[in-house]
N, C-alpha and C positions, 0 to 999 in steps of 0.2 A: 504463609507469606514470609518473603525472604527480603532483605536489606536494599534499598534503593544501591546499584552500582553507577558510580562515575566511571567518564572514560578517564583514561589516563592521558597526562597532557602527551607523552609522545604518540596515542593513539586516535589523537584529533583528525575529525575528518579532513580538514585542509590542510595539512601533512600527508597524510597519503593520498591525495588530491594532485597535488605540484609535483611527488615522486611519480604518480604513476603517468600525469599529463606530459611529464617532459621524459619519461621513456617510451612514452607513445611518440614522439615528435621528434626524439632523437634517436634512435635504432632504426637500422636498415631494414629493409624489407617492401612488401609490399601494402600502400595506404588506398584508404576509402574513405572518404567523405561523404557526409548525406547530410541534407536539411531538410524541415520536414515545418509544415502549416496545416492544422487542423482546426475545426469549430463541432460540438456537440450544444442540442439543448438539453438541459438537464433539467427532468420536473422537481426534483426534492434535492438539491445538491449537499446539504447540510443537517439532511435527515432528521425533518421535522415531523412530528405525529400530528392528527390530526384534529388535535383540540388545541395543539398549539397553531395553527395552520389559521383557526376561524381567531386566533386572538393576537394575529402576528400584527397589523397595521396599530391597533390599539397600545402594542406593548414597544414602543420606538422610541422612547422619548429617553433623555440620558438616565442611565442608572438602572436601564428594564435589561429585561430577556434578547431583546432583537435591535438594540440599540448600535448605530453604524449599518445595520442590512435594509437593505434598500427593496427587496422581492422575493417570495420565496422559489422561484426558480430561476434561473440564469441562461446564459448561452456564455459558455467560455472556451476560449481560443489558446491552443497551446502551438507555439513556437519552439523547435527544438535543434539540435545542432548535434553531430558524433564525429568523430574522427577515431579511425580503428588501424590499427598496422599488425602487419603479420609478417615472419620470418622464421626460416629454419635453423634448427639448432645442431649441434653436433651430435652423430647420432641417426639421423633424419625426422625425428620430434620437432613438431610446430608450433609456437608461441604467437596468438594474438591478443594485443590488449586495446580495449576501449576507453575512452571520453567522453561524456554524453552530459549534454546541459537541454533543461525543458524551463520554460515559463508558462505558468497557468495563468490566464488574465482574465479574470469575470467580469461582463460588463456592464453589469447591475451592482454587484457587492464587491468592492475593490478592496474592502477590509480582506477579502477571502485570495488573495492575488498573490499564490508565490511564487518561487524558484526552486528547483531540483538538479540537483549533482550526479552523475552515478559513474562508475567506473568498475570497468568488466578486465578480467584476464582468463584465458583459455588454454590450456597447456595439452598439446594432443601429445597422449604417451605411446602411441602408434598402438601395437599389441595388447597392452596395458589397460587401453579404455583413455578417457577425456577428463582431465579434472578442471574446476573451475571455482574462481572468485569475482564475487560481485559486492561491491558497497554504493548505497547511495544516500545523500545526506539533503536532508532539507533544513534550511539555518533558521526561517520561521514560516509558521502558518497559522492562520487562525479558521475557525470551522463553525464557531460559536462561542457564545459568552455562559459565563459559568458564576452561581452566585460567589460570593465573598465567604467562604462558610469556618475561615480562618477562627474566629470568635465564637462566644457560647452563644450570638445571635446572628444571623444572617444579614451580613450587608448589602449593598448593591450590586449588581451583576457586572462583573469585569470582563474583558477578555481574556477569553482563553489560549495565551498565545502559545507554541510549543517549537522545540527544534527535534528534529530525530532524525536519527543514522541505523542505518541497517546493513548486516553486514549478512552473507553467506557464501558456505563455501559447499560444492555439488564435485559428483563424480559421476562419470557416464560409464556404462559395459556394455559394447556389442557384442551378443551372444551369437548371435548369424544374422547374415542379410535379412535387413527386416525386421530384427526385433533387438531390441535393447533395453537395458533396466538402468534406471539412477536412483542414487541417494542425496540427500540433502540437509542441511541441517543450517540455522540461520540465529541471529540475537538482533532484538531492536531494542533500542534505547530511545524513551519519549522522554524530555523535560519537558517541565511548565513554567512559564514567569507567573513571579509572587502576583496573586496570591493561592495559588491551583498547585504548588508542589506536592500536595498531596494525591492528586493526580498522576503524579510521576509514574511511568511503566518501563519495567526490563521484561522481554517477553521473547522464550527461549522457541525455537519451531524445528521439528526434524521429523523429515518423510522419506518416501521412497517412491518408485514412480514405472511404469511400464510403457514402449513406445511399440508401439506393434506396425508395419506397412501391413494393408490388406489388399492394397491392389496399386497399380503405378499410379503414384503421384497423390497417395490416399493413404492418412496415418491414424489412427487411434493412439491417444494419452490418457494414461489412467493415473495419476497420481494421490494418494492418503497423507497425511500430516496429522503429529500430535504436537499444540500448541500452550505450554505453561507462560504465563502471565502473575508479574507481581508487581503491587504498588502499595503506596503508603498506607498508613492503617492509624494517622492522627486524628485527633476529634472534629467534627464538622457540626454546629449546634450540640453541641458537648455530648456529640456519640460517637463514637469508635467507628470510622467508616473503611472498608478495606473493599479495593475494587479489584483484587487479583480473583482471576480465573484460569481453566483449564479448557482445553476445546481439542475437538475433530473435524478436520476439512478434508472431503473428497473433493476431487476435480475431473472431471470426465472430456477431452477434447477431439472432436472429429474435424480433420482437412482435408478437402478433396480439391485439389490444385489452388485456385486462385481464391477457395469459398471456404471460412472457417467457423464453425460453432463450438459453444463451449457451456457448460453447465457447472456450479459449483454448491455445497451445501457444507454448511459451516453451523456445528452445536457446542456454544457456549456453554459452560456452567461455570456461576459465582462460587466463591469458596467460603466466603465469610460464617461463620460461626455466632455473631453477632444478631441478636432477631430484630435489636431495634432497629439494626440498617434497616429501613423497609425498601430502599431502592436496589439491594442486596441480596438481602436473606432468602436462600432458597428458591433463588431464581435462576432459569436457563432459557436463553434465546437462541433459535434455530431461524438462520439467513440461508435463503434460496437466490443464486444467482445467473440467469442464462444470458448470455451474448453470442454475435454474429458479425462477422467481419468479413466484406469482401472486397479483392483488390483486384485493379486490372490495369497492365502496364498502357500508358498512353505514347509513348517511347521507349528506347533503349534504357533512357535515364530516368525517367521521370513514370512516375505510378500515380494513381488514383486510389482512395481506399471509400468506404462506407460500410458506418458500423453499427450496432442498435444493443442495449444491454437493458434488461431489468429486472429490479432486486426487491426482495421482500422479505422483512426481517419482524420476526414474532416473539414477543416475550413472556411468559408466565412463570409462574407459584403455587406451588402445592396448598400453600396456606392462604392463598388471597391475592388480589390483584396489585400488582407493585405500583410504587408512587413515582414520585419526580425524575428520578434518575433514568429510569428504563423508556424507550425508545422503540416502541414498535413503529414501523413504515414500511411505503413503499416509494419507489424510485425507477423511473427510466429516463433514458438517456439516446436519441439518436444524433449524426453526423455522418463527417467524412473529411477526408483534406488531401494534401497532394505529400508526394516523397521527391526528392530530388538525389539523384547521386553524381556528385563531382568527378 
């Protein structure tokens, strides 16, 4: 476990956001603007295990686990817009910057509604490949309530509100026509509001990928990544609780014209050596996710999308069943939307 990193003032996301938005909006070059709206039905957006679903209606009083939540499932509507600008530099290389904003509105559980800002920059290095930088920022989000475990005895459940900034750099190199490789590295910093500071997380990820064109307009993408996450290890109910973990992730995508299918596996192992931490000691999680998306052009500028996703997360311990903080769950979603290029 390493100490929690705090983002320096000069790297705060709103400063980066303002700078890249100004760059995108004032530089000369080709401009693209897109807007979109989509809705999905999500069967379990808060990743509740079956025993929690059974007690959902009885645990919604003030200070209880589901205080502020109305339903187990929900309909989530996303509004999004983006502006990108591309221009040529001296020597023939090209740069494209993108600013994107999205707003996810939960129809029944309004406490989970949140906004996200994303910024991207891609630099075409011609024969040397392509470099990228992506930054996303969630100012505030709540997915669950947690026990106030800051004292010797657990208090009531309190909203688990957090902010998050995610930064990723990437490099893509074309080996030959139809075959390219890529490498990427990212840093995620998540900070919870009091009294849940012990859940603050710093996560580092690094991986590689191969993109192969198997036929005209048909691609296969394989990615693999290693993840290391560090959290606090303060006392909760008088016991040191450390949620730090290491993980391996593998993803396979197949894209054929307007249709795309993908599968992802994540194996996460918790690193605490505190045997009294029954929620994390000797624990590992395996999550499988599969999804598909179909896209059709209705006009030159308007596209329709339909998508579906299924997710299964299992938890296990060699020394017995995990307890409170371990959440095996299943989740599926289905929906669609429209995207308009202006």
